Every structure is written in structure tokens, then in C-alpha cells.
N, C-alpha and C positions, 0 to 999 in steps of 0.2 A: 197522085196517080198520073196527071197530065202536065206536070211542071218539074223543073229541076231545083233542088235545094230543100230547105226545111224551114221550120218556124215554130212558133208557140201559139196555141189557141188562146186568144185574149177575151173573146166574148161570143155569145150565141144570140142572134136576133131572129126570132121566129124559127125558120129552118135553115138559116144561113149561118155558117161558122166562119168567124173572122180569124185569120192566122197572120201573126206579125212575123215578117221575114227578117233576115239579117241586116237589111238596110233600114229597119224601123218602119216599114210601110205595112198597113193591114191589107190582106188579100182576101176577098170573100170567096168561100168555097162551100160545097155541100159535103155532108159527112162521108158518103161513098168515095169522095175524091181523096180522102185522107188516108195515109199509111201510118201504122203505129211505129213508134220508136221506143225500144225497151230501155227505160231508165229507171233506176231504183228511186222510190219515193224519198228515200233519205237524202238523195243528192239533189233533190228539186227544192227551189224556193217556193213560198206560197204562191208566187205569180206564174209558176209553170206546172203546178200539179194537175191542172185541168187536162193536160195531154195524156195522163194515165188512164182516163176513163175508157179509152178504146184499146187497152193493152192486150185484150184477149182475142181480138179479131181485127182484120183489116178493113172490113166494111160493116158498120153498125147501122141499124135502122134509125132514122131521124128521131122518131118518137121515143126510142130507148134512151138515147143520149140526152135528150131534153128532160126526160123524167129523172135520170140520174143526177143531172145538174140541179134539179129543184126538189129532190126527194126529202130534204130536210125540212121543207116547208110544212109537211104533214105532221111532223113530230114536235113542233113548237108547243110549249105549254101555254095554257090560257087560264084566266081567272074570271069567274062570273061575279062582277062587282055589284050586281043588282040584288043579290040574295045575301041574307045574313050580314047586313052592314055593320061595320065597326062603330063603336061609340064615337060621336063627333069629336074630332081632334083638329083644332085650328092652328096648330103649330106649323108654320110655313118654312121653318129652318130645314136645310138639307145638308147632308154630309155624305158624299160619294167619293170613293177613292180608287185609284189604280195601284196595285201593288206588284212588284217584281221580287221574286225570290230565287236566288241562284241554286242550281242543283249540279251534280256531277255525274258523268257517265263513266262506265268502266274503261273506256278507251281514252279518257282524259278530256274529251270534248266538254266544254261547259255549257249547260243548259239553263234556261231561265223560265220559271213558271210565272204566268201573268194572271192575276186575280182581279176581279171587280168586287168591291166592298160597298154594301149599302148600309150605312150606319145612320139611318134617320127614320122618321115615322111614315114616310111615303113608300109605297111600292114603286118599282120602276120598270119600264119597258126599255130594252137597250139593244143597240146594234153596234158591233165592233168590227173594224176592218183595218188591215195593214195597207200602207200606201207606198208605192214606188213610182215617183214622178207623178204621171196622171193616171196610173193604173191602180185600181182598188182591188183588194182580195179579201172577201168577207171572212171573218174568223168565227163569229157566233152572234146569234140574235135570240132574244127570249125575254122572259119576265123574271125579275128578281124581287122576292118579298123583302119587307123591311127587316132590318137587323140580321141580314144574311150575307154570305159570301159565295161567289161562284168562280170556278176555274175557267178562264177564257181559252188559254192555249199554252203550249210549250214552244219555246223558240231557241235555237242554237246560235252560237256566236257567228257561224258562217252565214246563217239566214239573216242574222241581224244586220250584216253588211249590205243586204239587198233591200232593206226597209228604210224609207226616209221619214215616215211618220206613222203614228197610230191614232186612228179616229174612233171616238165613241160618241154616239148620239143617245140622249137619255130623255124619257118622257116620265113625269111623275104623276101618280094618282093614288087615291085611297078608296076604300069601300064606303059606300054611303055618302053622307054630307061631308064635304071638305073644301078648303080654299085651294084653288089651283095654284100651280107653280110654273113658271116659264120653262119650256124645254131647254135642254143644254146641248151644245155641239162642242166637243172638246177635242183639241188636236195636240198630241204630244210629239214634238219634234225629236227624232231619234238621234241622240248624241252618243255614239259608240263608246267614247272614252269615259263619259259620265256614267253610263249604264253598266260598264264593266269594271269600274273602279270599286274595290271592296270597301274603301272608306265611306262610300255613300250609303252603304247598307247598315241599318241600326236596329236595335231592339224596339219592339212596338207592342201595342196592346191587342193587336188583331191576330198575330201569328206567333207561334213558338219560335220560328226561325227569324234571323235578321232579314229585313226587307227594305227595299227602296220604294217609298210610298209617295205618290202624287195625289194631292187633294184636288180632284176634278172640280167640285163645286166651288171651292174657294178660289182657285186659280181662274175659273170661268167668270166669277163675279168680280174679281179684281180687274180682270181684263176689261169687263163691261164698265166698271167704275173709272178705270184709267182712260177709256174712250171718251166718256162724258167729261172727265176732268180736263182732257186735252181741249175739248170744245170750249169749256168754261175759261180755260187759261187763254185761249185765243181772244175771247171776248174781254177778258180782263186786260190783256195787252193793248187792245184797241182803245180801251178806256184810259189806260195810263198815258197814251199818246196825247190825250186832250188835257192832261194835267199841266199846271204851270211848271216850266223848267226849273226855276230857282228853288221851288218848294221840293221838287223831286230830288235835286242835288243835295239839299240840306238833309233830307231824310236818309239819303245814301251815306252821307258822312257820319251821321249819328249811328246808323246801323253798323258801319265798319268798326267803330270803336267798341261795340257791345257784342256783336255777332261775328263768328267766323264760319265760313263755309268750306267743307272738304268734299270733293267729288271722288267717290270710291269706284266709279266705273273703271273696269280694268284697262280700257283703251286710253284712259287718262293717266294711268300709272306706269305702263310699260309700252314699249314700241311693238315688239314681236309677240304679242299676247296670243296669237293664233297657234303657236307651237306649244303652249302651255296646256296642261290637263286642268279640269275643273278644280281639283284639290289644290294645285299649285296656284291658280288664280285666287282662290279663297284665302290662302296663306298670305299672298302679297297684299290683298285687300285688308285683311285683318291686321297685318303689320303696319300699314299706313294708318289704319284706324287708331291703334294703340299709340303711335308716335304723335299723331295730331291731338289726341285727347290729353296726353301727358303734357304737350306743349301748351295747350289751352289752360290746364290747371296751373302750370308754372307762371304763365303770363296773366293769370287772374282774369281771363275772359269770363263774361257773364254767361254766354251761351255759345254753343258750337253745333252746327248743323252738318250731319253726315248724309250725303246724297248717295243712296245705295240702289235706287231703282226698284222696280217691282219684281221682274223676273220670275224665278220659281220660289222666291222668298227665303232662300237659304242664307244669304248674306245678312239680311235684316234679322233673321232668327239668331245668327251667331253673334251679332252686335249686342242684341238684347241679352243674350245669355252671358256675355262677357261683362256687361254693365251690372247685371244682377250679382255675378259671382265676385268680380274684382273691385267694383266700385258701388257697393251697396248703398252708400250715402248719397250718391248722385241721382237726381231725379231726371226722367226722360219722358218724352211723348212724341207722337207723330208731329212732324213739322207742318207749317201752314199748307192746308189743302189747296188753297187758291194758287200758291206759288209752286208747290212741289208735287201736287196730287197725293198719291199714297206711296211715294218713292223716297222719303227722307225721314230721319229721326233727329229730333232736337234734344240735346243734353244741356242741363242747367248745371254749370260748373260752380 
């Protein structure tokens, strides 16, 4: 009302509304100072839909807009875990997944349904949000019982371009007596090419349709283990510096004759890898894997180590599938944890 220009409502603190202008600065205002801008909700990203709250009037009471912003808080489900406890179950394993399922609209715009799958003996409390830079936009919060699935949101390809990551916070619990499990904070970096590639969507046991599934619990624990492994590896490197140099050289020569290492990280295989799609990267990596393995067999190497890293686990899975299918007589296992963490596979040739 008293300024020139426009902006987007980013947050509400007590009775102050903060509006981000075209220059990226937040300007504090009161609700009566704001004018409506008629924009269809379908054209808005999750980070601008808050402006539609005042679409029916130019001046809205502060208490009304604050109540509208928090009205979902009163509708959240809850569970009384003090009554009718379940039989004691001390299984601490968890299996929580995030699933993307492609849908199609009549006008040809592709949509994606996002689901949260709780496939374990724990009930979970969850909070899901989309992130664009430093701006968070809440999707859904609630309680999900064990062995159940819930639809989090639907997102279009256009909105996908405005999202940098998807965050899910999870708290585990059971009724009655149980062993606690550490809460999880999961971050899925949004890779538009990977999420929109049809080849990444496969048949699964959770949905009738093909889906792209991210194992939240597995990826979270691998990341935690990788962090600890990094610290252990630094300690090991410090200890190695104290070893005798001749003994170190002799061990390297012996290892060179028996073991071959192949680094399958994409940046080690091609120069302009940033222009490649995830499926093209995987094809190149698997091609290098096959060439190296055939060479090791021909040269009668005893062992060959493929360094594939942790990542989302797809390259490791493809390597193991190929070994099981094309080389059933070859044995393989995870390489030395001290040297490679959980990012390498050793094949006995």
C-alpha cells in the first residue's frame, strides 16, 4: 500500500509479514499494507503459494491470516502409546522409503506422486519439506503406522525446476516397551534429469506401478558409516606414516602383482561428464567394469577391486547383478573397510 513494486510472502513472525522483493531482500510489513495479486495456484511453486491466502480481500485481519497459516496443526493425527501397548518387540531394524511414481495429465504435463513408505516394526512421526536454496516449504507432517504408506504430495515438472532438495525428518517409536532408534534427517538432492528419466523407474513390491524408490534408512545409515569410516581412514593413514618405508614398498610390490584396482567414478572415466544423463554415466561405468574384469581374467589376476563409491547405491547394485548373472562362478565381497570404507567391491578371479 505504501511502496512501489511487489514480492513474495516468505514467512510470518508474530504479527509481522516478511516479503521478499525482486532484489532478494526481505521487507517487513503488516498484513493491511499488502495488496492481493491474482495468480492461479496452478502457476505457483510451493514457495509462492502463501500469497494466495489474501486473494479474497485487500486487507485481512492479522489473526485470520495467522490462523490460516497454522490451521493444519489442529488436524494432525496422534496416537496414545500409553494405552493398549503392543507385545514387546526388540527388533531395531528400520526400513523407510521415499517413492516417486509418474502420472500424466490431460494437457500432457507430467506429474509425480511422492509417497512415504514405512516398512518396519516402528511407527514414525515425520515432517517433509521442499527446499529452494535457503527457503523451506512444508509439505506434510504427521504420524505413519508400521507397514503403511502415505501420499505426501504431487509435483509437476515445472515445479520440480524450482526445488533443490527434499527433506524428511523421521522419529521412530513403538507402543509399550521398546528399544529406541536414533531419529533420521534425510536430504534428497533433486536431480531433474535423474528423476525424469523413465529408465530409473522399475517394478517393485510396494506399488502396482513402476516407481523410483529411495531407501531413506539405508542411505542415512550408509552416510553415517561413511562419515565414521572417513575418520578411521584418517587415523589409519597417520599410522601408516610411522611404518618402515622399505616394508611399505615391499607390500605394495606384492599387492601390485596380485591385485588390480579400477576406479569407476565417472570423473575418472570421461572429461565432460556433467553433460551426461545418469543413465549414460551408468552405461560408461558398466562398460569400463566389463572391460577391466575381462582383462583381469585374461591376465590371470588373483583379485580385482572396483571402486564405485557409495552414492545412491545403483552402480554397486548393477555390478553385483552383472556378476551374479554373467559370472556366476566368480566370488566377490566388499573390499577392505579400512582402505575403501563401503565404496568398493573385490572380485576373486
